[in-house]
FIDRENLUM-407518 format. One record per residue (C-alpha): residue number from 0; residue in three letters; x negated, y, z negated. Coordinates in Angstrom, 3 decimals, always signed. Each point is the difference from the previous one (the first is absolute). Example, Ala and Ser with C-alpha at 12.3 -4.5 7.8 and 13.67 -1.06 7.14 Angstrom:
SITE   seq   type          x          y          z
SITE     0    ala    -12.300     -4.500     -7.800
SITE     1    ser     -1.370     +3.440     +0.660
END
This chain:
SITE   seq   type          x          y          z
SITE     0    met    -34.731    +11.167     -4.560
SITE     1    met     +1.009     +3.400     +1.338
SITE     2    arg     +2.510     -1.611     +2.406
SITE     3    val     +1.557     -1.960     -2.885
SITE     4    leu     +0.376     +3.142     -2.105
SITE     5    leu     +1.491     +1.905     +2.923
SITE     6    leu     +2.508     -2.798     +0.569
SITE     7    ala     +1.283     +0.202     -3.581
SITE     8    ala     +0.109     +3.792     +0.087
SITE     9    met     +1.835     +0.068     +3.336
SITE    10    leu     +2.727     -2.340     -1.286
SITE    11    ala     +0.329     +1.720     -3.375
SITE    12    ala     +0.451     +3.359     +1.713
SITE    13    gly     +3.397     -1.145     +1.251
SITE    14    leu     +1.444     -0.440     -3.487
SITE    15    ala     +2.343     +2.791     -0.978
SITE    16    pro     +2.397     +0.357     -2.943
SITE    17    lys     +3.711     -0.204     +0.751
SITE    18    pro     +2.351     +2.904     -0.794
SITE    19    ala     +0.767     +0.325     -3.702
SITE    20    his     +3.769     +0.150     +0.644
SITE    21    ala     +0.139     -3.579     +1.313
SITE    22    ala     +2.331     -2.041     -2.239
SITE    23    leu     -1.126     -3.566     +0.805
SITE    24    thr     -3.503     -0.337     +1.374
SITE    25    leu     -1.421     -3.382     +1.022
SITE    26    cys     -3.777     -0.404     +0.169
SITE    27    asn     -1.828     -2.753     +1.853
SITE    28    arg     -3.062     -1.238     -1.869
SITE    29    thr     -0.330     -3.132     +2.150
SITE    30    ser     -1.927     -0.857     +3.150
SITE    31    tyr     +3.237     -0.505     +1.976
SITE    32    val     +2.218     +2.439     +1.866
SITE    33    leu     +3.271     -0.245     -1.923
SITE    34    tyr     +3.649     +0.578     +0.862
SITE    35    ala     +2.122     +0.680     -3.097
SITE    36    ala     +3.712     +0.065     -0.764
SITE    37    thr     +1.762     +1.352     -3.090
SITE    38    ser     +3.474     -0.483     -1.447
SITE    39    ala     +1.847     +2.346     -2.354
SITE    40    val     +2.687     -1.719     -2.063
SITE    41    gln     +2.803     +2.123     -1.445
SITE    42    ser     +2.837     -2.360     -0.897
SITE    43    pro     +2.200     -0.861     +1.810
SITE    44    lys     -2.128     +0.920     +3.032
SITE    45    ser     -3.572     -0.286     +1.248
SITE    46    glu     -1.952     +1.744     +2.739
SITE    47    thr     -3.018     -1.692     +1.560
SITE    48    arg     -2.431     +1.713     +2.380
SITE    49    gly     -2.954     -1.204     +2.085
SITE    50    trp     -2.569     +0.017     +1.349
SITE    51    thr     -2.602     +2.412     -1.363
SITE    52    arg     -3.392     -0.575     +1.620
SITE    53    ile     -2.974     +0.426     -2.355
SITE    54    val     -3.569     -0.440     +1.189
SITE    55    pro     -2.727     -1.220     -2.385
SITE    56    gly     -1.144     +2.651     -2.459
SITE    57    asp     +2.907     +2.341     +0.723
SITE    58    cys     +3.339     +0.898     -1.593
SITE    59    glu     +3.383     +0.715     +1.587
SITE    60    thr     +3.304     +1.378     -1.233
SITE    61    ala     +2.642     -2.742     -0.027
SITE    62    arg     +2.765     +2.093     -1.612
SITE    63    lys     +0.102     +3.777     -0.135
SITE    64    glu     +2.977     +0.302     -2.332
SITE    65    lys     -0.407     -0.100     -3.776
SITE    66    leu     +0.182     -3.484     -1.468
SITE    67    thr     +3.342     +0.092     -1.792
SITE    68    ala     +1.442     -3.433     +0.877
SITE    69    glu     +0.454     -2.724     -2.609
SITE    70    ser     -2.844     -2.046     +1.449
SITE    71    tyr     -2.365     -0.238     +2.954
SITE    72    leu     -1.430     -2.967     +1.858
SITE    73    val     -2.987     -0.154     +2.340
SITE    74    tyr     -1.533     -2.382     +2.524
SITE    75    ala     -2.935     +0.218     +2.411
SITE    76    arg     -1.362     -2.263     +2.723
SITE    77    ser     -3.209     +0.045     +1.975
SITE    78    ser     -0.030     +1.074     +3.637
SITE    79    leu     +0.256     -2.818     +2.515
SITE    80    ala     -3.068     +1.507     +1.638
SITE    81    his     -2.005     -1.894     -2.619
SITE    82    ser     -1.148     -3.515     +0.825
SITE    83    gly     +0.796     -2.925     -2.269
SITE    84    pro     +2.997     -0.442     -2.319
SITE    85    ser     +1.977     +3.125     -0.789
SITE    86    arg     -0.245     +1.531     -3.493
SITE    87    ala     +2.888     +1.349     -2.052
SITE    88    trp     +0.423     +1.965     -3.223
SITE    89    gly     +3.356     -0.621     -1.638
SITE    90    gly     +1.872     -1.830     -2.733
SITE    91    ala     +3.141     -2.054     -0.606
SITE    92    tyr     +2.871     +2.361     +0.944
SITE    93    ser     +1.593     -0.873     +3.356
SITE    94    val     +0.659     +3.138     +2.078
SITE    95    cys     +1.260     +0.335     +3.578
SITE    96    val     -2.273     +1.583     +2.621
SITE    97    lys     -0.389     +0.238     +3.764
SITE    98    asp     -3.025     -0.542     +2.247
SITE    99    thr     +0.188     +3.547     +1.365
SITE   100    asp     +0.168     +3.280     -1.958
SITE   101    phe     +3.256     +0.044     -1.950
SITE   102    thr     +2.235     +1.353     -2.740
SITE   103    ile     +2.479     -2.482     -1.493
SITE   104    arg     +2.758     +1.110     -2.372
SITE   105    gln     +2.103     -2.720     -1.576
SITE   106    ala     +1.733     -1.046     -3.190
SITE   107    val     -2.253     -1.601     -2.573
SITE   108    thr     +2.430     -2.927     -0.207
SITE   109    ala     +0.344     -0.352     +3.803
SITE   110    pro     -0.900     -3.360     +1.599
SITE   111    thr     -3.704     -0.093     +0.676
SITE   112    cys     -0.948     +1.183     +3.499
SITE   113    ser     +3.403     -0.176     +1.653
SITE   114    gly     -1.264     +2.086     +2.928
SITE   115    glu     -1.007     -2.072     +3.008
SITE   116    asp     -3.388     +1.671     +0.388
SITE   117    thr     -0.876     +0.036     -3.712
SITE   118    phe     -1.882     -2.469     -2.149
SITE   119    ala     -1.160     -0.192     -3.608
SITE   120    leu     -3.436     +0.663     -1.432
SITE   121    pro     -1.140     -0.268     -3.645
SITE   122    phe     -0.387     +3.495     -1.503
SITE   123    ala     -1.622     +0.843     -3.319
SITE   124    pro     +1.413     +2.424     -2.601
SITE   125    leu     -1.685     +3.387     -0.260
SITE   126    asn     -0.461     +1.266     -3.547
SITE   127    asn     -0.071     +3.757     +0.433
SITE   128    arg     +0.648     +0.444     -3.770
SITE   129    gly     +2.925     +2.292     +0.676
SITE   130    gln     -2.200     +2.552     +1.777
SITE   131    gly     +1.353     +1.914     +2.997
SITE   132    asp     -3.392     -0.110     +1.733
SITE   133    trp     -2.117     -3.126     +0.150
SITE   134    thr     -3.064     -1.374     +1.782
SITE   135    met     -0.769     -3.706     +0.236
SITE   136    asn     -2.888     -1.944     +1.523
SITE   137    phe     -0.003     -3.167     +2.054
SITE   138    asn     -3.141     -1.874     -1.076
SITE   139    glu     -1.915     -3.138     +0.866
SITE   140    gln     -2.779     -1.814     -1.836
SITE   141    pro     -2.512     +1.312     -0.689
SITE   142    val     +1.700     +3.352     -0.571
SITE   143    leu     -1.309     +2.641     +2.429
SITE   144    ser     -0.320     +3.742     -0.288
SITE   145    ala     +1.530     +2.150     +2.730
SITE   146    val     -3.333     +0.423     +1.803
SITE   147    ala     -0.887     -3.691     -0.339
SITE   148    ala     +3.441     -1.046     +1.277
SITE   149    gln     -0.417     +2.273     +2.993
SITE   150    leu     -3.338     -1.514     +0.947
SITE   151    ala     +1.250     -3.548     -0.660
SITE   152    gly     +2.997     +0.750     +2.210
SITE   153    val     -2.243     +1.134     +2.839
SITE   154    lys     -2.067     -3.169     -0.393
SITE   155    arg     +3.106     -2.191     +0.134
SITE   156    leu     +1.356     +1.698     +3.105
SITE   157    leu     -3.403     -0.145     +1.689
SITE   158    thr     +0.002     -3.743     -0.718
SITE   159    asp     +3.511     -0.243     +1.451
SITE   160    asn     -1.390     +1.700     +3.110
SITE   161    gly     -2.683     -2.664     +0.406
SITE   162    tyr     -3.002     +1.632     -1.685
SITE   163    lys     -2.156     -2.144     -2.284
SITE   164    ile     +0.167     +1.477     -3.484
SITE   165    ala     -1.604     -2.053     -2.774
SITE   166    arg     +2.223     +1.042     -2.927
SITE   167    ile     +3.306     +1.811     -0.332
SITE   168    asp     -0.884     +2.290     -2.909
SITE   169    gly     -0.360     +3.666     -0.840
SITE   170    lys     -3.772     +0.166     +0.449
SITE   171    pro     -1.540     +1.684     +3.061
SITE   172    asp     -2.441     -2.031     +2.090
SITE   173    lys     -1.877     +0.303     +3.276
SITE   174    ala     +2.112     -2.553     +1.890
SITE   175    thr     +3.207     +1.892     -0.784
SITE   176    gly     -1.573     +3.319     +0.956
SITE   177    ala     -1.153     -1.408     +3.349
SITE   178    ala     +3.383     -1.643     +0.681
SITE   179    leu     +1.889     +3.180     -0.836
SITE   180    ala     -2.251     +2.085     +2.235
SITE   181    asp     +0.526     -2.463     +2.850
SITE   182    phe     +3.779     +0.027     -0.476
SITE   183    arg     +0.186     +3.794     -0.035
SITE   184    lys     -2.103     +0.160     +3.161
SITE   185    arg     +2.081     -2.678     +1.750
SITE   186    met     +3.233     +1.828     -0.887
SITE   187    asn     -1.450     +3.338     +1.166
SITE   188    phe     +0.709     +1.698     -3.317
SITE   189    ser     -0.611     +3.715     -0.130
SITE   190    pro     -2.611     +1.184     -2.522
SITE   191    asn     +2.849     +1.476     -2.078
SITE   192    ala     +2.084     -3.183     -0.121
SITE   193    gly     +0.927     -0.740     -3.610
SITE   194    asn     +1.025     -2.990     -2.068
SITE   195    ala     +3.656     +0.100     +1.068
SITE   196    glu     -0.972     -0.472     +3.626
SITE   197    leu     -2.614     -2.596     -0.925
SITE   198    phe     +2.411     -2.194     -1.980
SITE   199    ala     +2.783     +0.395     +2.579
SITE   200    thr     -2.286     -1.060     +2.840
SITE   201    leu     -1.608     -2.841     -1.943
SITE   202    glu     +3.460     -1.352     -0.870
SITE   203    lys     +1.328     +0.393     +3.540
SITE   204    glu     -2.998     -1.735     +1.565
SITE   205    ala     +0.140     -2.804     -2.588
SITE   206    arg     +3.670     -0.599     +0.792
SITE   207    ala     -1.034     -0.613     +3.595
SITE   208    lys     -2.448     -2.705     -1.082
SITE   209    thr     +1.489     -1.668     -3.055
SITE   210    ala     +2.893     -2.419     -0.142
SITE   211    pro     +1.204     +0.058     -3.623
SITE   212    ala     +0.282     -3.327     -1.784
SITE   213    gly     +3.332     -1.654     +0.744
SITE   214    tyr     +2.368     +0.635     +2.909
SITE   215    thr     +1.037     +3.489     +1.078
SITE   216    val     +2.585     +0.924     +2.643
SITE   217    cys     -0.512     +3.421     +1.610
SITE   218    asn     +2.659     +1.728     +2.074
SITE   219    asp     -1.559     +1.977     +2.839
SITE   220    ser     +3.378     +0.613     +1.646
SITE   221    ser     +2.441     +2.866     -0.566
SITE   222    glu     +2.807     -2.179     -1.385
SITE   223    val     +0.568     -1.620     -3.400
SITE   224    leu     -0.911     -3.701     +0.105
SITE   225    leu     +1.012     -3.033     -2.036
SITE   226    ala     -2.694     -2.680     -0.366
SITE   227    ala     +0.069     -3.603     -1.200
SITE   228    leu     -2.804     -2.514     -0.530
SITE   229    gly     -0.149     -3.768     +0.318
SITE   230    gln     -2.844     -2.107     -1.360
SITE   231    met     -0.963     -3.386     -1.355
SITE   232    gln     -0.414     -0.150     -3.767
SITE   233    gly     -1.101     -3.310     -1.487
SITE   234    gly     +0.984     -1.796     +3.189
SITE   235    lys     +3.515     +1.463     -0.018
SITE   236    ala     +1.461     +2.693     +2.247
SITE   237    val     +1.044     +3.227     -1.737
SITE   238    ser     +1.586     +3.057     +1.609
SITE   239    gln     +0.421     +3.415     -1.626
SITE   240    gly     +1.542     +3.314     +1.051
SITE   241    trp     +0.871     +2.725     +0.482
SITE   242    trp     -2.661     +2.650     -0.464
SITE   243    thr     +1.100     +3.429     +1.207
SITE   244    val     -2.867     +1.739     +1.831
SITE   245    gln     +0.445     +3.680     +0.727
SITE   246    pro     -1.412     +1.548     +3.221
SITE   247    lys     -3.762     +0.647     -0.218
SITE   248    ala     -0.159     -1.802     -3.357
SITE   249    cys     -0.800     -3.491     -1.269
SITE   250    ala     +1.326     -2.602     -2.425
SITE   251    his     -2.408     -2.145     -2.017
SITE   252    ala     +2.000     -3.244     +0.208
SITE   253    val     -2.578     -2.380     -1.530
SITE   254    thr     -2.267     +1.530     -2.629
SITE   255    thr     -2.303     -2.943     -0.768
SITE   256    pro     -2.929     -1.188     +2.191
SITE   257    leu     +1.155     -2.234     +2.851
SITE   258    lys     -0.812     -3.707     -0.032
SITE   259    thr     +1.829     -1.241     +3.099
SITE   260    asp     -0.819     -0.325     +3.704
SITE   261    lys     +3.184     +1.697     +1.224
SITE   262    ile     +2.793     +2.201     -1.238
SITE   263    phe     +3.089     +0.322     +2.183
SITE   264    leu     +1.674     +3.367     +0.552
SITE   265    leu     +3.483     +1.121     +1.013
SITE   266    ala     +0.756     +3.688     +0.487
SITE   267    arg     +3.227     +1.700     +0.974
SITE   268    lys     +1.120     +3.579     +0.475
SITE   269    lys     +2.334     +1.076     -2.758
SITE   270    ser     +2.205     +1.467     +2.714
SITE   271    gly     +0.108     -3.369     +1.804
SITE   272    gly     -2.300     -1.995     +2.270
SITE   273    thr     -2.955     -2.318     -0.661
SITE   274    leu     -3.581     +1.200     +0.558
SITE   275    val     -2.048     -2.966     -1.248
SITE   276    thr     +1.164     -3.606     +0.350
SITE   277    gly     -1.408     -3.383     +1.018
SITE   278    ala     +0.510     -3.737     +0.295
SITE   279    arg     -0.546     -0.943     -3.670
SITE   280    lys     +3.359     -0.337     -1.720
SITE   281    phe     +0.788     +1.080     -3.561
SITE   282    cys     +3.271     +0.660     -1.812
SITE   283    thr     +1.190     +3.583     -0.531
SITE   284    thr     +3.020     +1.914     -1.300
SITE   285    pro     +1.187     +3.567     +0.717
SITE   286    ser     -0.727     +1.040     -3.601
SITE   287    ile     -3.196     -0.278     -2.072
SITE   288    phe     -1.032     -3.635     -0.276
SITE   289    glu     -2.573     -2.595     -1.015
SITE   290    ile     +0.770     -3.432     +1.441
SITE   291    gln     -1.796     -3.258     -0.688
SITE   292    gly     -0.175     -2.306     +3.015
SITE   293    ala     +0.591     +0.667     +3.702
SITE   294    glu     +2.244     -2.953     +0.836
SITE   295    asn     +3.799     -0.071     +0.444
SITE   296    cys     +0.349     +3.761     -0.256
SITE   297    ala     +3.561     +0.139     +1.348
SITE   298    ala     +1.169     -2.895     -2.155
SITE   299    arg     -1.268     +1.848     -3.062
SITE   300    gly     +1.848     +3.183     +0.962
SITE   301    trp     -2.953     +1.866     +1.462
SITE   302    thr     -1.213     +1.096     +3.443
SITE   303    glu     -2.879     -1.618     +1.890
SITE   304    ser     -2.352     +2.722     +1.302
SITE   305    gly     -3.192     -0.037     +2.032
SITE   306    phe     -3.220     +1.342     -1.524
SITE   307    ala     -3.267     +0.923     +1.757
SITE   308    pro     -3.340     -1.383     -1.291
SITE   309    thr     -2.684     +2.400     -1.215
SITE   310    pro     -3.498     -1.445     -0.541
SITE   311    thr     -1.197     +0.287     -3.589
SITE   312    lys     -2.572     -2.795     -0.089
SITE   313    gly     -3.149     +0.970     -1.867
SITE   314    val     +1.195     +3.466     -1.051
SITE   315    ser     +1.251     +1.197     -3.371
SITE   316    gly     +1.899     +2.913     +1.521
SITE   317    tyr     +1.980     +0.577     +3.184
SITE   318    val     +1.835     +3.033     +1.387
SITE   319    ala     +2.715     -0.582     +2.604
SITE   320    his     +0.705     +3.092     +2.112
SITE   321    ile     +3.363     +0.219     +1.714
SITE   322    gly     +0.486     +2.505     +2.797
SITE   323    pro     +3.128     +0.956     +1.960
SITE   324    asn     -0.439     -3.064     +2.240
SITE   325    gly     -0.989     -2.557     -2.619
SITE   326    leu     -3.103     -1.335     -1.738
SITE   327    leu     -3.141     +1.883     +1.026
SITE   328    asn     -3.230     -1.745     +0.956
SITE   329    gly     -2.785     +0.083     -2.585
SITE   330    ser     +2.527     +0.445     -2.783
SITE   331    asp     -2.469     -1.060     -2.671
SITE   332    gln     -2.463     +2.763     +0.790
SITE   333    thr     +1.607     +3.129     -1.386
SITE   334    gly     +2.384     +1.213     -2.658
SITE   335    ile     +1.850     +3.268     -0.542
SITE   336    leu     +1.443     -0.569     -3.421
SITE   337    lys     -1.094     +2.459     -2.643
END
């Protein structure tokens, strides 16, 4: 019982209030590491920023300036270090974002996501009641306190790292205490290592073990890449592209669990030159596309391109890593996306 109590006390000790001058503070009362984006709308323009990382049980400042815009929107997604389907907190307002850290300024009436490396996500309105300073919580069911969310978050990340934890909740138990002690010993943590280091290391190690549900393309090269996918859907060939993948970042191209034996990949340098190709032919175009069928590409005004197979049989998630010389071996083993 003493170990259980010490576990809860050790985690709770890392909680600290954020500065009072913070204008928009986002608090994570879930068991997931979250990455949040916010948008300030002041007609005729909007400014969207991301991503603010918030570990379970903690709060972070998303906007330091006073909240004086007409309206604010917010969205958060779970870290791809977590196994299983990704989780999102949002609404019905389509807002343009990027995979990497970003600030996007555009007209409110501008065409949605005209930038080649942007895409839309569904944001929710933030009701700050006209206040210049505001704090909001991201919650899950059942609603967790800060301390409970912190412990539940540790349990989830320990599970993502392969430890057997019976329940992802905010209650201390012997199995979690033993797993946490083993992890700290294996990572050679110093006695003074705090929660920030613990969550960062748990997330990093989980990313090296967990392929998020769906299909993710990671760019391990130093150049911007353009990626396209080909697959069979309902017995028919479908090709889609292009996803822009920044250096040392990833694009989550398919967000639902995979149910096919193979997905075919084509990757090119934005500056020119193909890095990943193969014998399987699909139709492509120079601009963003989704094409049904792989036959008679030229006759239909498109280009026939070769795609490389990646094995997805029996897995719900796959991560394809592309290095400076092409597709890396063991691409489904690790991920570097936040």
